[in-house]
Structure formats: C-alpha cells, structure tokens
N, C-alpha and C positions, 0 to 999 in steps of 0.2 A: 504494500500500500504506500503511495507517495506521502512524503512528509509535508502535507499541506497545512498551512496555518489555520487555526480555528477562526471561524467568522466571529465578528463581535456581536454582543447582545445589545439591542436597542432598548433603552429604558431600564429602570431599576427593578430589582427583584429581591424579595426578602430572603428567599432560599433558592439555591441552585442545586441541580443534580451533582453528585460527586464528580462526574466526568467533566463538568463545566465550571468547577470552582475557580479555575485560573483564567476564565474567559474575560476579555476586556468588555466593559460596559460603557456605552456611549449614549448620548442624549438624542441624536438624530441618525437617520439611516446614512450609511456611507455613500460615497459617490460611485463606487464601483464594487462589484462582486457580491458575495453572499452576506447575509446577516440573519440573526435569529431575533425573534420578537415574541414576548408573551402577549397573547390576545385572549379574548373571551372564549374562543374555541380551544385554546391550548397553545403550547409552545409551537411556533411556526417558523419554518425555514423560508426565507425570501431571497430573491435575486434582483439586483438593481436593473437588470436588462429586461425583466418581466414587464408586461403591460400593466396599466393602472387597474384593470379588472382581474388581474391574476390573484388567486386566493392563496398562493404559496403552498407549502407542503406542511400539513398538520395531520398527524395520524389519528384516525377515529376508529376505535374498535367497537363502537356501539351503533354503527350505521346500518347494520344488518348484513354487511358483506361477508362476515365470518360465517354466519348461518347459511347464507346462499352457497358459499363455497363448500360447506360441509354437507349440503343437502343430498349429494350423490352417495353419501355413506361409504360403505366398504367397497362399492363398485367403481369409485373414482380411480383414475390412474395413480394419484398420490397414495390413496389407501392401499391399493394393490401393491405398489412398490414397497411400502412399509411392511406389508404382510399382515394387515389387520384382520383378514378373514380367519387365519389360523392363530394369530396372536393378537387378540383384541385389546389386551391390556399392556401393550408395548410401552417401554420407556424410550424416549427419543431425546437425543442431544442435537439441537439445531446449532451448527457451528458458525453459520453466516446469516444471522437472523434478519438483518436489514430492516425492512418496514414491518416485519412481524406477521405477514400474511399467512405463510405456511405454518409457522408455530401456532398461531391462533386456530387455524383449520385443524391441525393435528390435535390440539387440545379439545376442540369441539367434537372430534371423532373419538375421544376417550383416551388418548395417549397422555402419559405423564411426561410433560415437556420441560426441559431445561434449555434455555437459549443463551447464546453468546453473540456479542457484537463488539468488534474492536474499534470501529470509528466512533469517536466520542459524540459527534453530532447525531448520527443515526441512533446510537444508544440513548441519548438524552431525549430525542423525539419519541422513541418508543416507550421509554420509562415514564415520560409524562402521560402518554396515552394509557398505559397500564394503570397508573395512579388515578387518572380520571375515571377509568372504568370501575376500579375497585371502590371509589368513593361515591358512585352514583347510588340512588335509592334502591335500585334493583340490579345489582351486578349480574352479568350473564353467568349461567351455571358452569359453562366451560372454563371460566377464568380460574376455577379451583384446580383444574388440571395443569395449568401453566404454572409450574412450581416456582421458577425463579428466572430472572433475566440478568445476565452478568456482563459487565464491561471487561472484555478480555480478548486477547489474540488467541484464536483457537489452537494453533500449533503449540504455542508456549503453554497454554492451559492444559492441553492433553499431555504434554511432556512432564509436567510437575504434579498433575492431579492423580491421586490414588482413588480409583473408582472400584468399590467393592460393595455390591456387585456392579458390573459394567452396565452401561446403557445398552439396551437391546439393539437399537439402531442409532447410528450417527448419520446425520443428514447434512448435505452440503449443497448450497445453491450459489455457485460462484457468480460474481459480477465481472464481466469482461470489458476491456477497453473498447472493443469494436461492437457495433450494433448487432443484435442477434437476428434481426430481420431487415429486409430492404426498406420497409416503411419506416417513417420517422417514429422513434419511441415516444411514449407519453412524456409530456413536459417534465413531470416530476422525476421520471426515471432519467431523462436527459440531464437534469440539474444534478441528480445524484451521481451520475457517471462523471460529470465534471468535477464535483466536489471530492468524491471518494477515490476515483480511479478504478483500476481493475485488480482482481485478486490474482496476481501473478504467481503466487506461491501455492496455488490450489493443488498442484501435483504432490507437493510435500505434505499438504494437509491430508490428502487421500491416504498416503502411506501411513501417517500417524494414526488416522482414524481406523484403518483396517487392523492395526495392532491393538486398539482399545475397544472396539465394538464387541458387544456380546454375541451378536448374530450377523449383522451386515452393515454395510455403508451404502447409502443411497445418494447419488449425485444427480441433480436436476440439470438438464441440458436443453438447448434448442434442438428441435427434432432433426435438423440437418447438420448439426455440429459434430466434429470428430470427438470420440470418447477420450477421456483422460488416459485410460488404459483399457486393456481388454476386459470387458465386463463379464461376469458370470451369467447374467441374464439382463434383460431390459423390459421395461413397460412403456409402450408407445402411446402417447396422446396425440391430439390433433396438431398442436404447435410445439409441444415439448416432449422430451423423452427422459425417463428415469433409468439411469444405469445403476445396476446393483452389483456390489462387490462383497463377497462373503468375507467374514472376519477371518483373520489368520493369527497364528501364534507368533508373538514378537520374537521368540527365541529362534 
C-alpha cells in the first residue's frame, strides 16, 4: 500500500477513532485533494474535485443493502464459496474489509466474522458506520455476528497472531490499481482507488492465509482476471469469481 498522507479532518470533533488520533484538523475544506468531515449522516470522505451535489463517501449499514445482498442465502456465489451449505456456522476472517460489504453479508448469513482493514481512513469510515448501527434503537440482528473490526495489516497480523482454534475461512478481496472492468467504476470506488492504491502484496497474503486457515482461503476476483495461483476449485458468478485454496500445513 502506498504511503499516502492522511487527509485532514474539517471541523472539530470531541472524539476521534484511534486510527485518526494524529489527523490534522482544519476549519475549512482544503483547496485540493481528499478531506474527511463529520456530518449528520456520519463520518464522510470528500474530494475537492467532486461536484457540488456529490454526497461523498459515508458508509451506511442500515440502508437495507446488507439484507438485499444476503437474500440469496446459501445459494449465492459468496455463500457457496465459503461453504455455508455444509458448514453453516463458519468463522470467517475478512483480511481486506474495505467498505465492509462482504463482512456484513457474511454476518447476515450467520458467519462469525472478524474483519481487518489496514488503511486508516477506510477503517475509520467503517468503524463509524458500525458504531452508528450499534447505537440505533433497533440494531440489525446480524450485527451480533460481526464480532470485531480491527485496524491492522493482515500479513503482519497473521504472522504474530496465535489463533486457536483457527478461523475456518480466511477471505481476501484485493483492490487492484487497474480497473476491473472496461466501464468506469463507481465514483466512490474510483476515489478509493486513488486514495488507497492497490494491494500489491496480495500474493504474500495468500501464502500466509493458507498457512493459518482452518479449512480454506477464498479470494474474490473479477470473472476474467488471472488467478493469484492455481486454485483448488472456483465458484463463478456473473461478474466475479471466487477462487478457493485449501488450507495447508505451514511446516
């Protein structure tokens, strides 16, 4: 991941997520680049090049999208890749949580989810969304299955973490520098690509994950992209593919 400087935070805030305690706070939006802002909807990532009607990026876990993605149940490609038909109570480590969509979906499908995110801005946006979801009058039932969200580099975390028992499945959804499809990506994803860059060390992450997974590692890919390594099996969706790698003894 590139060593990009953190964007400033516009306006004061009484408390900040741990990942943003060293964030510079300014009174007005900067002239160029990204900035964060606390708004009524929650912590929001904005870009000065966006138009006046642009809503920025604020993660909302209560808009019904989690339930819609989980509506396919165990027949969805994601559920098949995780193996939920045979293992409905799987524990999953999401090593590249990003916007939290897949972690939330897996929690809604009944998986015990632990998520990791190394970029402090992405972690802070998601942590803010999780806290807002927990503090609502009626938190969604699936939120109880999302055990914890951790600000950490997955490779380093896997190297030092003693996992007993191991997670059944380790999940990887890498972000690449190049666009996955010919069409322009959604604006939010385009901004994130500019801010975060690509996961250039994903091959190393796969190696570490296979040594630590209890059952398998699942890697989400574009349907036409080359696999990171020879997969043991695949689950094909319309636009994406899940490559499945069986766990192996690190010795």
